N, C-alpha and C positions, 0 to 999 in steps of 0.2 A: 128712121127710127128716131126719138123722144122719150128717155127716160122720166118716168113720176118721182115723185119728192120720195116714195117709199119704196119704190126699186132702188132710188140712189144711197139711199140708206142704208137698204140693206147689202149692196153690192161695194158702201163703204166697208162696212160690219167686215164683210170678203177678206178685202184687201188689207187689212190692218194686220193681219202675219204675214202678209207677202213678203220679199226680200227686191230688189229689184233685178228685172231679169238684163235689162239692156239699160246700158250708161254711157253719154259721149264722152268720145275721147279728143284730142285736142284738135281733128281734121273737124268737129262739128255736127253738126247735120247731114248728111251724105247719103246717095242710093242705097250704100251697104247697110245703112243701119234703118232706113227705110222699111227695106227686104227684113232684116231682122225681125224688128220689131211687129210684122204683120207675121211673120212666121208665129213669133211669139204667142201673138194674139190668137193665130189660128189655131193651136194648140194647146191654149189656157183659158182663150176667151177675156180673160181679167188677168192686167197686167202692169207692175211698175217699173216705169223711165225715171230713170235719173240725169238729169239736167245741170253737170257743173259748171257753172257760170255767174261770175257777182254781177253782173248787169242787167235790173229785174228788167229795162225794154229788151235787152236782148234773149233773154232767156222766154222775156210773155212770146218773143216773133217764131222762138224754135217752139215752143210746145203747141200753137197755133198751128206751125207750118204741121206736125205728127198730125195733128187728131185732123186735119185737112188732107193730108197725103193717105191719111191709112183710113182715113174716112169711116174714125175709133169715135165713139162715145167719150166727152171726158167727163171722169165720173167727180173727180177731185185730183187738187193742187194743193200739196204739202211741204214750203219750203221748194228746195228743189226738184221734188217728185212727182209725178205728172201719173194718175193712176187713171187707167184706160179700159173701156170695155166693148165687145164688138163681138156679139153673138157669130156661133161657128155653125157648119151644117148640122154635124153632131153635137148637139147641144148639151154643155156640161153644167151650164149654172140653170136652175130653173126663177126665173124671178118669178115674185110678187104679185098678184094681178093690182091691177090704179095707183 
């Protein structure tokens, strides 16, 4: 699934008021963290994940791994926060067409 520019803008607006639901701890990206992110995505569809690391390359690798492992769409990255979208079976968010 690929999001259009209009859909990305819509999701950014929806995510603006959200607080990060998942925050990586000292152990970094573990199977438990991936499971928690997948659970949050299945329940909310649109979530923020906080990746607190000062190393830009490491942060980018972690965010890429999260997107790859969860098969979610990256909506945007703001500093240490990653915004993810993955539609669930009972859709809660209706994306605009095109």
